[in-house]
KOLKOLMAR-446414 format. One record per residue (C-alpha): residue in one letter; x negated, y, z negated; chain; residue number from 1. Coordinates in nm, 3 decimals, padded with zeros to 5 digits, always signed. Layout:
N
<node lofi="a" xx="X" yy="Y" zz="Z" logu="A" guvo="NUM"/>
...
//
This chain:
276
<node lofi="m" xx="-02.110" yy="-00.381" zz="+01.551" logu="A" guvo="1"/>
<node lofi="s" xx="-01.764" yy="-00.158" zz="+01.499" logu="A" guvo="2"/>
<node lofi="l" xx="-01.498" yy="-00.236" zz="+01.255" logu="A" guvo="3"/>
<node lofi="y" xx="-01.278" yy="-00.375" zz="+01.554" logu="A" guvo="4"/>
<node lofi="q" xx="-01.363" yy="-00.431" zz="+01.943" logu="A" guvo="5"/>
<node lofi="c" xx="-01.099" yy="-00.420" zz="+02.201" logu="A" guvo="6"/>
<node lofi="m" xx="-01.140" yy="-00.735" zz="+02.407" logu="A" guvo="7"/>
<node lofi="k" xx="-00.871" yy="-00.849" zz="+02.684" logu="A" guvo="8"/>
<node lofi="l" xx="-00.600" yy="-00.645" zz="+02.498" logu="A" guvo="9"/>
<node lofi="k" xx="-00.665" yy="-00.789" zz="+02.180" logu="A" guvo="10"/>
<node lofi="i" xx="-00.798" yy="-00.636" zz="+01.886" logu="A" guvo="11"/>
<node lofi="i" xx="-01.055" yy="-00.799" zz="+01.708" logu="A" guvo="12"/>
<node lofi="k" xx="-01.128" yy="-00.699" zz="+01.309" logu="A" guvo="13"/>
<node lofi="q" xx="-01.412" yy="-00.935" zz="+01.267" logu="A" guvo="14"/>
<node lofi="s" xx="-01.191" yy="-01.180" zz="+01.030" logu="A" guvo="15"/>
<node lofi="d" xx="-01.332" yy="-01.462" zz="+01.211" logu="A" guvo="16"/>
<node lofi="n" xx="-01.693" yy="-01.370" zz="+01.093" logu="A" guvo="17"/>
<node lofi="i" xx="-01.573" yy="-01.304" zz="+00.745" logu="A" guvo="18"/>
<node lofi="v" xx="-01.426" yy="-01.668" zz="+00.734" logu="A" guvo="19"/>
<node lofi="n" xx="-01.711" yy="-01.854" zz="+00.921" logu="A" guvo="20"/>
<node lofi="n" xx="-01.964" yy="-01.677" zz="+00.691" logu="A" guvo="21"/>
<node lofi="i" xx="-01.801" yy="-01.797" zz="+00.347" logu="A" guvo="22"/>
<node lofi="i" xx="-01.728" yy="-02.143" zz="+00.512" logu="A" guvo="23"/>
<node lofi="e" xx="-02.098" yy="-02.168" zz="+00.619" logu="A" guvo="24"/>
<node lofi="s" xx="-02.230" yy="-02.059" zz="+00.272" logu="A" guvo="25"/>
<node lofi="s" xx="-02.291" yy="-02.226" zz="-00.061" logu="A" guvo="26"/>
<node lofi="f" xx="-02.156" yy="-02.112" zz="-00.412" logu="A" guvo="27"/>
<node lofi="e" xx="-02.307" yy="-02.156" zz="-00.789" logu="A" guvo="28"/>
<node lofi="q" xx="-02.007" yy="-02.194" zz="-00.994" logu="A" guvo="29"/>
<node lofi="p" xx="-01.827" yy="-01.997" zz="-01.149" logu="A" guvo="30"/>
<node lofi="f" xx="-01.831" yy="-01.735" zz="-00.908" logu="A" guvo="31"/>
<node lofi="f" xx="-01.604" yy="-01.449" zz="-00.798" logu="A" guvo="32"/>
<node lofi="m" xx="-01.535" yy="-01.294" zz="-00.447" logu="A" guvo="33"/>
<node lofi="f" xx="-01.353" yy="-01.025" zz="-00.302" logu="A" guvo="34"/>
<node lofi="i" xx="-01.248" yy="-01.053" zz="+00.057" logu="A" guvo="35"/>
<node lofi="n" xx="-01.111" yy="-00.722" zz="+00.223" logu="A" guvo="36"/>
<node lofi="f" xx="-00.910" yy="-00.841" zz="+00.543" logu="A" guvo="37"/>
<node lofi="m" xx="-00.838" yy="-00.515" zz="+00.803" logu="A" guvo="38"/>
<node lofi="e" xx="-00.607" yy="-00.716" zz="+01.001" logu="A" guvo="39"/>
<node lofi="v" xx="-00.298" yy="-00.500" zz="+00.932" logu="A" guvo="40"/>
<node lofi="h" xx="-00.451" yy="-00.208" zz="+00.881" logu="A" guvo="41"/>
<node lofi="e" xx="-00.412" yy="+00.010" zz="+01.186" logu="A" guvo="42"/>
<node lofi="p" xx="-00.436" yy="+00.024" zz="+01.486" logu="A" guvo="43"/>
<node lofi="v" xx="-00.265" yy="-00.306" zz="+01.529" logu="A" guvo="44"/>
<node lofi="s" xx="-00.189" yy="-00.226" zz="+01.924" logu="A" guvo="45"/>
<node lofi="m" xx="-00.360" yy="-00.092" zz="+02.231" logu="A" guvo="46"/>
<node lofi="y" xx="-00.146" yy="+00.226" zz="+02.229" logu="A" guvo="47"/>
<node lofi="e" xx="-00.299" yy="+00.308" zz="+01.894" logu="A" guvo="48"/>
<node lofi="v" xx="-00.655" yy="+00.261" zz="+02.028" logu="A" guvo="49"/>
<node lofi="k" xx="-00.581" yy="+00.486" zz="+02.321" logu="A" guvo="50"/>
<node lofi="n" xx="-00.417" yy="+00.755" zz="+02.094" logu="A" guvo="51"/>
<node lofi="n" xx="-00.553" yy="+00.713" zz="+01.787" logu="A" guvo="52"/>
<node lofi="i" xx="-00.427" yy="+01.076" zz="+01.640" logu="A" guvo="53"/>
<node lofi="n" xx="-00.082" yy="+01.037" zz="+01.736" logu="A" guvo="54"/>
<node lofi="n" xx="+00.038" yy="+00.934" zz="+01.430" logu="A" guvo="55"/>
<node lofi="y" xx="-00.044" yy="+01.249" zz="+01.286" logu="A" guvo="56"/>
<node lofi="m" xx="+00.100" yy="+01.474" zz="+01.560" logu="A" guvo="57"/>
<node lofi="d" xx="+00.413" yy="+01.255" zz="+01.528" logu="A" guvo="58"/>
<node lofi="i" xx="+00.405" yy="+01.370" zz="+01.165" logu="A" guvo="59"/>
<node lofi="a" xx="+00.362" yy="+01.700" zz="+01.254" logu="A" guvo="60"/>
<node lofi="g" xx="+00.645" yy="+01.725" zz="+01.483" logu="A" guvo="61"/>
<node lofi="i" xx="+00.404" yy="+01.814" zz="+01.804" logu="A" guvo="62"/>
<node lofi="k" xx="+00.430" yy="+01.484" zz="+02.000" logu="A" guvo="63"/>
<node lofi="l" xx="+00.676" yy="+01.223" zz="+01.865" logu="A" guvo="64"/>
<node lofi="i" xx="+00.569" yy="+00.845" zz="+01.905" logu="A" guvo="65"/>
<node lofi="s" xx="+00.867" yy="+00.676" zz="+02.149" logu="A" guvo="66"/>
<node lofi="e" xx="+01.061" yy="+00.395" zz="+02.009" logu="A" guvo="67"/>
<node lofi="n" xx="+00.898" yy="+00.188" zz="+02.302" logu="A" guvo="68"/>
<node lofi="n" xx="+00.560" yy="+00.251" zz="+02.147" logu="A" guvo="69"/>
<node lofi="m" xx="+00.682" yy="+00.234" zz="+01.794" logu="A" guvo="70"/>
<node lofi="k" xx="+00.812" yy="-00.139" zz="+01.890" logu="A" guvo="71"/>
<node lofi="k" xx="+00.442" yy="-00.224" zz="+02.032" logu="A" guvo="72"/>
<node lofi="i" xx="+00.310" yy="-00.114" zz="+01.703" logu="A" guvo="73"/>
<node lofi="r" xx="+00.568" yy="-00.338" zz="+01.494" logu="A" guvo="74"/>
<node lofi="t" xx="+00.501" yy="-00.634" zz="+01.751" logu="A" guvo="75"/>
<node lofi="g" xx="+00.123" yy="-00.559" zz="+01.671" logu="A" guvo="76"/>
<node lofi="y" xx="+00.159" yy="-00.558" zz="+01.286" logu="A" guvo="77"/>
<node lofi="k" xx="+00.348" yy="-00.884" zz="+01.283" logu="A" guvo="78"/>
<node lofi="r" xx="+00.081" yy="-01.028" zz="+01.532" logu="A" guvo="79"/>
<node lofi="s" xx="-00.177" yy="-00.938" zz="+01.316" logu="A" guvo="80"/>
<node lofi="l" xx="-00.005" yy="-01.081" zz="+00.992" logu="A" guvo="81"/>
<node lofi="e" xx="-00.004" yy="-01.351" zz="+01.179" logu="A" guvo="82"/>
<node lofi="k" xx="-00.352" yy="-01.399" zz="+01.218" logu="A" guvo="83"/>
<node lofi="l" xx="-00.457" yy="-01.291" zz="+00.866" logu="A" guvo="84"/>
<node lofi="d" xx="-00.192" yy="-01.602" zz="+00.755" logu="A" guvo="85"/>
<node lofi="q" xx="-00.443" yy="-01.838" zz="+00.963" logu="A" guvo="86"/>
<node lofi="q" xx="-00.752" yy="-01.697" zz="+00.804" logu="A" guvo="87"/>
<node lofi="f" xx="-00.591" yy="-01.743" zz="+00.481" logu="A" guvo="88"/>
<node lofi="g" xx="-00.513" yy="-02.099" zz="+00.569" logu="A" guvo="89"/>
<node lofi="k" xx="-00.875" yy="-02.176" zz="+00.656" logu="A" guvo="90"/>
<node lofi="l" xx="-00.996" yy="-02.037" zz="+00.331" logu="A" guvo="91"/>
<node lofi="m" xx="-00.771" yy="-02.241" zz="+00.136" logu="A" guvo="92"/>
<node lofi="k" xx="-00.872" yy="-02.578" zz="+00.333" logu="A" guvo="93"/>
<node lofi="f" xx="-01.226" yy="-02.454" zz="+00.224" logu="A" guvo="94"/>
<node lofi="l" xx="-01.181" yy="-02.468" zz="-00.118" logu="A" guvo="95"/>
<node lofi="k" xx="-00.985" yy="-02.777" zz="-00.119" logu="A" guvo="96"/>
<node lofi="k" xx="-01.275" yy="-02.931" zz="+00.071" logu="A" guvo="97"/>
<node lofi="l" xx="-01.496" yy="-02.826" zz="-00.203" logu="A" guvo="98"/>
<node lofi="k" xx="-01.270" yy="-02.986" zz="-00.468" logu="A" guvo="99"/>
<node lofi="i" xx="-01.235" yy="-02.652" zz="-00.627" logu="A" guvo="100"/>
<node lofi="y" xx="-00.922" yy="-02.525" zz="-00.541" logu="A" guvo="101"/>
<node lofi="e" xx="-00.724" yy="-02.643" zz="-00.804" logu="A" guvo="102"/>
<node lofi="n" xx="-00.922" yy="-02.473" zz="-01.073" logu="A" guvo="103"/>
<node lofi="t" xx="-00.941" yy="-02.174" zz="-00.901" logu="A" guvo="104"/>
<node lofi="l" xx="-00.765" yy="-01.841" zz="-00.996" logu="A" guvo="105"/>
<node lofi="i" xx="-00.631" yy="-01.708" zz="-00.670" logu="A" guvo="106"/>
<node lofi="i" xx="-00.506" yy="-01.343" zz="-00.600" logu="A" guvo="107"/>
<node lofi="v" xx="-00.372" yy="-01.220" zz="-00.286" logu="A" guvo="108"/>
<node lofi="t" xx="-00.250" yy="-00.883" zz="-00.269" logu="A" guvo="109"/>
<node lofi="s" xx="-00.306" yy="-00.519" zz="-00.089" logu="A" guvo="110"/>
<node lofi="d" xx="-00.430" yy="-00.187" zz="-00.174" logu="A" guvo="111"/>
<node lofi="h" xx="-00.109" yy="-00.029" zz="+00.023" logu="A" guvo="112"/>
<node lofi="g" xx="+00.144" yy="-00.119" zz="+00.297" logu="A" guvo="113"/>
<node lofi="q" xx="+00.236" yy="+00.051" zz="+00.612" logu="A" guvo="114"/>
<node lofi="a" xx="+00.534" yy="+00.288" zz="+00.655" logu="A" guvo="115"/>
<node lofi="l" xx="+00.685" yy="+00.205" zz="+01.059" logu="A" guvo="116"/>
<node lofi="k" xx="+00.913" yy="+00.534" zz="+01.086" logu="A" guvo="117"/>
<node lofi="e" xx="+01.173" yy="+00.387" zz="+00.868" logu="A" guvo="118"/>
<node lofi="p" xx="+01.501" yy="+00.606" zz="+00.777" logu="A" guvo="119"/>
<node lofi="q" xx="+01.323" yy="+00.830" zz="+00.529" logu="A" guvo="120"/>
<node lofi="k" xx="+01.344" yy="+01.190" zz="+00.445" logu="A" guvo="121"/>
<node lofi="y" xx="+01.004" yy="+01.181" zz="+00.674" logu="A" guvo="122"/>
<node lofi="p" xx="+01.005" yy="+00.904" zz="+00.916" logu="A" guvo="123"/>
<node lofi="f" xx="+00.660" yy="+00.811" zz="+00.899" logu="A" guvo="124"/>
<node lofi="y" xx="+00.401" yy="+00.597" zz="+01.052" logu="A" guvo="125"/>
<node lofi="g" xx="+00.106" yy="+00.489" zz="+00.859" logu="A" guvo="126"/>
<node lofi="h" xx="+00.052" yy="+00.530" zz="+00.482" logu="A" guvo="127"/>
<node lofi="g" xx="-00.131" yy="+00.780" zz="+00.212" logu="A" guvo="128"/>
<node lofi="a" xx="+00.041" yy="+01.130" zz="+00.096" logu="A" guvo="129"/>
<node lofi="f" xx="+00.408" yy="+00.947" zz="+00.052" logu="A" guvo="130"/>
<node lofi="l" xx="+00.516" yy="+00.703" zz="-00.198" logu="A" guvo="131"/>
<node lofi="y" xx="+00.754" yy="+00.566" zz="-00.012" logu="A" guvo="132"/>
<node lofi="d" xx="+00.842" yy="+00.185" zz="-00.075" logu="A" guvo="133"/>
<node lofi="e" xx="+00.709" yy="+00.079" zz="+00.237" logu="A" guvo="134"/>
<node lofi="i" xx="+00.341" yy="+00.196" zz="+00.148" logu="A" guvo="135"/>
<node lofi="i" xx="+00.350" yy="+00.102" zz="-00.248" logu="A" guvo="136"/>
<node lofi="k" xx="+00.558" yy="-00.208" zz="-00.277" logu="A" guvo="137"/>
<node lofi="v" xx="+00.300" yy="-00.475" zz="-00.184" logu="A" guvo="138"/>
<node lofi="p" xx="+00.270" yy="-00.843" zz="-00.170" logu="A" guvo="139"/>
<node lofi="l" xx="+00.110" yy="-00.984" zz="-00.491" logu="A" guvo="140"/>
<node lofi="i" xx="+00.039" yy="-01.372" zz="-00.493" logu="A" guvo="141"/>
<node lofi="i" xx="-00.104" yy="-01.548" zz="-00.754" logu="A" guvo="142"/>
<node lofi="k" xx="-00.223" yy="-01.927" zz="-00.817" logu="A" guvo="143"/>
<node lofi="f" xx="-00.359" yy="-01.993" zz="-01.156" logu="A" guvo="144"/>
<node lofi="p" xx="-00.630" yy="-02.273" zz="-01.216" logu="A" guvo="145"/>
<node lofi="n" xx="-00.449" yy="-02.603" zz="-01.207" logu="A" guvo="146"/>
<node lofi="n" xx="-00.138" yy="-02.473" zz="-01.079" logu="A" guvo="147"/>
<node lofi="l" xx="-00.025" yy="-02.362" zz="-01.417" logu="A" guvo="148"/>
<node lofi="k" xx="+00.338" yy="-02.210" zz="-01.382" logu="A" guvo="149"/>
<node lofi="i" xx="+00.393" yy="-01.892" zz="-01.641" logu="A" guvo="150"/>
<node lofi="e" xx="+00.710" yy="-01.722" zz="-01.730" logu="A" guvo="151"/>
<node lofi="i" xx="+00.747" yy="-01.375" zz="-01.564" logu="A" guvo="152"/>
<node lofi="k" xx="+00.897" yy="-01.092" zz="-01.748" logu="A" guvo="153"/>
<node lofi="e" xx="+01.152" yy="-00.878" zz="-01.614" logu="A" guvo="154"/>
<node lofi="g" xx="+01.030" yy="-00.568" zz="-01.500" logu="A" guvo="155"/>
<node lofi="y" xx="+00.744" yy="-00.420" zz="-01.263" logu="A" guvo="156"/>
<node lofi="q" xx="+00.381" yy="-00.527" zz="-01.153" logu="A" guvo="157"/>
<node lofi="n" xx="+00.133" yy="-00.291" zz="-01.128" logu="A" guvo="158"/>
<node lofi="l" xx="-00.255" yy="-00.367" zz="-00.933" logu="A" guvo="159"/>
<node lofi="t" xx="-00.389" yy="-00.178" zz="-01.201" logu="A" guvo="160"/>
<node lofi="y" xx="-00.330" yy="-00.413" zz="-01.436" logu="A" guvo="161"/>
<node lofi="i" xx="-00.505" yy="-00.700" zz="-01.242" logu="A" guvo="162"/>
<node lofi="p" xx="-00.842" yy="-00.670" zz="-01.441" logu="A" guvo="163"/>
<node lofi="s" xx="-00.717" yy="-00.756" zz="-01.762" logu="A" guvo="164"/>
<node lofi="l" xx="-00.508" yy="-01.065" zz="-01.594" logu="A" guvo="165"/>
<node lofi="i" xx="-00.853" yy="-01.187" zz="-01.482" logu="A" guvo="166"/>
<node lofi="e" xx="-00.981" yy="-01.152" zz="-01.821" logu="A" guvo="167"/>
<node lofi="n" xx="-00.697" yy="-01.306" zz="-02.006" logu="A" guvo="168"/>
<node lofi="v" xx="-00.713" yy="-01.590" zz="-01.765" logu="A" guvo="169"/>
<node lofi="l" xx="-01.095" yy="-01.619" zz="-01.821" logu="A" guvo="170"/>
<node lofi="d" xx="-01.015" yy="-01.632" zz="-02.203" logu="A" guvo="171"/>
<node lofi="g" xx="-00.775" yy="-01.929" zz="-02.145" logu="A" guvo="172"/>
<node lofi="n" xx="-00.493" yy="-01.656" zz="-02.232" logu="A" guvo="173"/>
<node lofi="y" xx="-00.231" yy="-01.761" zz="-01.944" logu="A" guvo="174"/>
<node lofi="i" xx="+00.045" yy="-01.468" zz="-02.000" logu="A" guvo="175"/>
<node lofi="d" xx="+00.244" yy="-01.257" zz="-01.759" logu="A" guvo="176"/>
<node lofi="s" xx="+00.022" yy="-00.910" zz="-01.841" logu="A" guvo="177"/>
<node lofi="l" xx="+00.104" yy="-00.816" zz="-01.523" logu="A" guvo="178"/>
<node lofi="t" xx="+00.483" yy="-00.694" zz="-01.570" logu="A" guvo="179"/>
<node lofi="r" xx="+00.599" yy="-00.353" zz="-01.751" logu="A" guvo="180"/>
<node lofi="k" xx="+00.948" yy="-00.241" zz="-01.830" logu="A" guvo="181"/>
<node lofi="v" xx="+00.808" yy="+00.090" zz="-01.680" logu="A" guvo="182"/>
<node lofi="t" xx="+00.549" yy="+00.142" zz="-01.383" logu="A" guvo="183"/>
<node lofi="f" xx="+00.393" yy="+00.448" zz="-01.235" logu="A" guvo="184"/>
<node lofi="s" xx="+00.234" yy="+00.526" zz="-00.900" logu="A" guvo="185"/>
<node lofi="e" xx="+00.071" yy="+00.861" zz="-00.744" logu="A" guvo="186"/>
<node lofi="s" xx="-00.100" yy="+01.010" zz="-00.467" logu="A" guvo="187"/>
<node lofi="f" xx="-00.296" yy="+01.339" zz="-00.405" logu="A" guvo="188"/>
<node lofi="s" xx="-00.352" yy="+01.313" zz="-00.037" logu="A" guvo="189"/>
<node lofi="g" xx="-00.190" yy="+01.384" zz="+00.251" logu="A" guvo="190"/>
<node lofi="p" xx="-00.177" yy="+01.312" zz="+00.648" logu="A" guvo="191"/>
<node lofi="p" xx="-00.542" yy="+01.453" zz="+00.786" logu="A" guvo="192"/>
<node lofi="f" xx="-00.421" yy="+01.737" zz="+00.979" logu="A" guvo="193"/>
<node lofi="k" xx="-00.747" yy="+01.902" zz="+00.976" logu="A" guvo="194"/>
<node lofi="s" xx="-00.858" yy="+01.683" zz="+01.271" logu="A" guvo="195"/>
<node lofi="l" xx="-00.600" yy="+01.850" zz="+01.453" logu="A" guvo="196"/>
<node lofi="l" xx="-00.700" yy="+02.176" zz="+01.346" logu="A" guvo="197"/>
<node lofi="e" xx="-01.080" yy="+02.073" zz="+01.452" logu="A" guvo="198"/>
<node lofi="q" xx="-01.004" yy="+01.973" zz="+01.789" logu="A" guvo="199"/>
<node lofi="n" xx="-00.777" yy="+02.280" zz="+01.828" logu="A" guvo="200"/>
<node lofi="i" xx="-00.449" yy="+02.099" zz="+01.870" logu="A" guvo="201"/>
<node lofi="i" xx="-00.298" yy="+02.307" zz="+01.620" logu="A" guvo="202"/>
<node lofi="s" xx="-00.333" yy="+02.661" zz="+01.480" logu="A" guvo="203"/>
<node lofi="r" xx="-00.468" yy="+02.801" zz="+01.150" logu="A" guvo="204"/>
<node lofi="k" xx="-00.140" yy="+02.906" zz="+01.097" logu="A" guvo="205"/>
<node lofi="k" xx="+00.037" yy="+02.574" zz="+01.171" logu="A" guvo="206"/>
<node lofi="f" xx="-00.245" yy="+02.382" zz="+00.936" logu="A" guvo="207"/>
<node lofi="e" xx="-00.134" yy="+02.587" zz="+00.658" logu="A" guvo="208"/>
<node lofi="e" xx="+00.221" yy="+02.523" zz="+00.717" logu="A" guvo="209"/>
<node lofi="l" xx="+00.181" yy="+02.162" zz="+00.752" logu="A" guvo="210"/>
<node lofi="m" xx="-00.053" yy="+02.147" zz="+00.446" logu="A" guvo="211"/>
<node lofi="n" xx="+00.227" yy="+02.292" zz="+00.235" logu="A" guvo="212"/>
<node lofi="k" xx="+00.490" yy="+02.117" zz="+00.377" logu="A" guvo="213"/>
<node lofi="f" xx="+00.318" yy="+01.725" zz="+00.332" logu="A" guvo="214"/>
<node lofi="c" xx="+00.000" yy="+01.776" zz="+00.132" logu="A" guvo="215"/>
<node lofi="y" xx="+00.083" yy="+01.789" zz="-00.218" logu="A" guvo="216"/>
<node lofi="p" xx="+00.064" yy="+01.566" zz="-00.543" logu="A" guvo="217"/>
<node lofi="r" xx="+00.310" yy="+01.338" zz="-00.591" logu="A" guvo="218"/>
<node lofi="k" xx="+00.413" yy="+01.085" zz="-00.879" logu="A" guvo="219"/>
<node lofi="a" xx="+00.671" yy="+00.816" zz="-00.891" logu="A" guvo="220"/>
<node lofi="v" xx="+00.817" yy="+00.621" zz="-01.187" logu="A" guvo="221"/>
<node lofi="y" xx="+00.994" yy="+00.296" zz="-01.163" logu="A" guvo="222"/>
<node lofi="k" xx="+01.251" yy="+00.196" zz="-01.454" logu="A" guvo="223"/>
<node lofi="n" xx="+01.538" yy="-00.032" zz="-01.453" logu="A" guvo="224"/>
<node lofi="g" xx="+01.584" yy="-00.018" zz="-01.103" logu="A" guvo="225"/>
<node lofi="y" xx="+01.563" yy="+00.331" zz="-01.067" logu="A" guvo="226"/>
<node lofi="k" xx="+01.309" yy="+00.523" zz="-00.856" logu="A" guvo="227"/>
<node lofi="l" xx="+01.193" yy="+00.877" zz="-00.897" logu="A" guvo="228"/>
<node lofi="v" xx="+00.945" yy="+01.093" zz="-00.731" logu="A" guvo="229"/>
<node lofi="i" xx="+00.837" yy="+01.433" zz="-00.813" logu="A" guvo="230"/>
<node lofi="n" xx="+00.643" yy="+01.703" zz="-00.616" logu="A" guvo="231"/>
<node lofi="g" xx="+00.377" yy="+01.824" zz="-00.871" logu="A" guvo="232"/>
<node lofi="l" xx="+00.332" yy="+02.186" zz="-00.724" logu="A" guvo="233"/>
<node lofi="n" xx="+00.699" yy="+02.241" zz="-00.814" logu="A" guvo="234"/>
<node lofi="g" xx="+00.858" yy="+01.995" zz="-00.985" logu="A" guvo="235"/>
<node lofi="e" xx="+01.115" yy="+01.925" zz="-00.691" logu="A" guvo="236"/>
<node lofi="i" xx="+01.226" yy="+01.582" zz="-00.644" logu="A" guvo="237"/>
<node lofi="d" xx="+01.129" yy="+01.417" zz="-00.331" logu="A" guvo="238"/>
<node lofi="e" xx="+01.315" yy="+01.062" zz="-00.419" logu="A" guvo="239"/>
<node lofi="f" xx="+01.578" yy="+00.957" zz="-00.637" logu="A" guvo="240"/>
<node lofi="t" xx="+01.698" yy="+00.605" zz="-00.610" logu="A" guvo="241"/>
<node lofi="y" xx="+01.845" yy="+00.294" zz="-00.763" logu="A" guvo="242"/>
<node lofi="n" xx="+01.796" yy="-00.027" zz="-00.605" logu="A" guvo="243"/>
<node lofi="e" xx="+01.610" yy="+00.140" zz="-00.291" logu="A" guvo="244"/>
<node lofi="k" xx="+01.968" yy="+00.336" zz="-00.238" logu="A" guvo="245"/>
<node lofi="n" xx="+01.967" yy="+00.724" zz="-00.259" logu="A" guvo="246"/>
<node lofi="i" xx="+02.159" yy="+00.857" zz="-00.555" logu="A" guvo="247"/>
<node lofi="d" xx="+02.258" yy="+01.231" zz="-00.660" logu="A" guvo="248"/>
<node lofi="p" xx="+02.057" yy="+01.350" zz="-00.950" logu="A" guvo="249"/>
<node lofi="k" xx="+02.371" yy="+01.512" zz="-01.084" logu="A" guvo="250"/>
<node lofi="d" xx="+02.564" yy="+01.208" zz="-01.115" logu="A" guvo="251"/>
<node lofi="k" xx="+02.262" yy="+01.047" zz="-01.306" logu="A" guvo="252"/>
<node lofi="k" xx="+02.173" yy="+01.318" zz="-01.532" logu="A" guvo="253"/>
<node lofi="d" xx="+02.077" yy="+01.102" zz="-01.851" logu="A" guvo="254"/>
<node lofi="v" xx="+01.880" yy="+00.885" zz="-01.617" logu="A" guvo="255"/>
<node lofi="l" xx="+01.709" yy="+01.169" zz="-01.448" logu="A" guvo="256"/>
<node lofi="d" xx="+01.599" yy="+01.339" zz="-01.787" logu="A" guvo="257"/>
<node lofi="d" xx="+01.463" yy="+01.003" zz="-01.902" logu="A" guvo="258"/>
<node lofi="l" xx="+01.256" yy="+00.941" zz="-01.601" logu="A" guvo="259"/>
<node lofi="l" xx="+01.150" yy="+01.295" zz="-01.615" logu="A" guvo="260"/>
<node lofi="d" xx="+01.026" yy="+01.219" zz="-02.008" logu="A" guvo="261"/>
<node lofi="e" xx="+00.826" yy="+00.906" zz="-01.873" logu="A" guvo="262"/>
<node lofi="l" xx="+00.643" yy="+01.101" zz="-01.624" logu="A" guvo="263"/>
<node lofi="e" xx="+00.579" yy="+01.375" zz="-01.839" logu="A" guvo="264"/>
<node lofi="i" xx="+00.390" yy="+01.120" zz="-02.046" logu="A" guvo="265"/>
<node lofi="f" xx="+00.195" yy="+00.967" zz="-01.772" logu="A" guvo="266"/>
<node lofi="k" xx="+00.088" yy="+01.311" zz="-01.632" logu="A" guvo="267"/>
<node lofi="g" xx="-00.078" yy="+01.390" zz="-02.002" logu="A" guvo="268"/>
<node lofi="t" xx="-00.260" yy="+01.665" zz="-01.973" logu="A" guvo="269"/>
<node lofi="e" xx="-00.288" yy="+01.711" zz="-01.622" logu="A" guvo="270"/>
<node lofi="k" xx="-00.188" yy="+02.015" zz="-01.437" logu="A" guvo="271"/>
<node lofi="f" xx="+00.118" yy="+01.835" zz="-01.262" logu="A" guvo="272"/>
<node lofi="v" xx="+00.482" yy="+02.011" zz="-01.278" logu="A" guvo="273"/>
<node lofi="v" xx="+00.762" yy="+01.786" zz="-01.399" logu="A" guvo="274"/>
<node lofi="r" xx="+01.078" yy="+02.053" zz="-01.397" logu="A" guvo="275"/>
<node lofi="k" xx="+01.388" yy="+01.987" zz="-01.586" logu="A" guvo="276"/>
//
């Protein structure tokens, strides 16, 4: 069976099967469970199912997705979120029925978000390649055993710290080990333009042009409300914002230099250009 099925204009991604299998199973305590729901991963509309490479053609500027079709995608995204919320509710009821909800550590998050052609440097539908906030800022909900409330530090959370949080909780250490004053994100991929080349939609010359324009390593640093994203091939600035609003690097040279120093430390010995 494929990941999703299209039935009566609905996209089914098997979350019902996942939840039902869990509810019908028994568990020996203690147990660890990782569940990866695909509900809000594209495709979320029938338009995408029928035009599965249009998002790559859109960013390539070959065939733009109309605003009418983007509305269909955004509506499908909200509908998928509602479905996901229902499935999550079923799992919580199941844990309560087993009388283990109170003593369970529950973490809800996502590996990435989804850009829906927001007004960025490159209005984009999808994920990967870029480090726009719509893609890398994701929900993070944590319920500690016995509904314990902990003091959250000021700063940024990063998903890479979740394993250490779980270890701390197992050791009975309920402190905020997720928050840092500085955090980073990185991307080394790009839109899969190769599929357009293989299907003879674009020429080799156009493929190389798109790869050079979009497919380069990026690193982002967040600190004190500022965000800086750097092109790792030439050190040029992709994004420089304060509280999600674009700012001119010339107006905040001291801040820019500080963020570049942070990125220099983060990249280590990697061949990534951080140019001042």
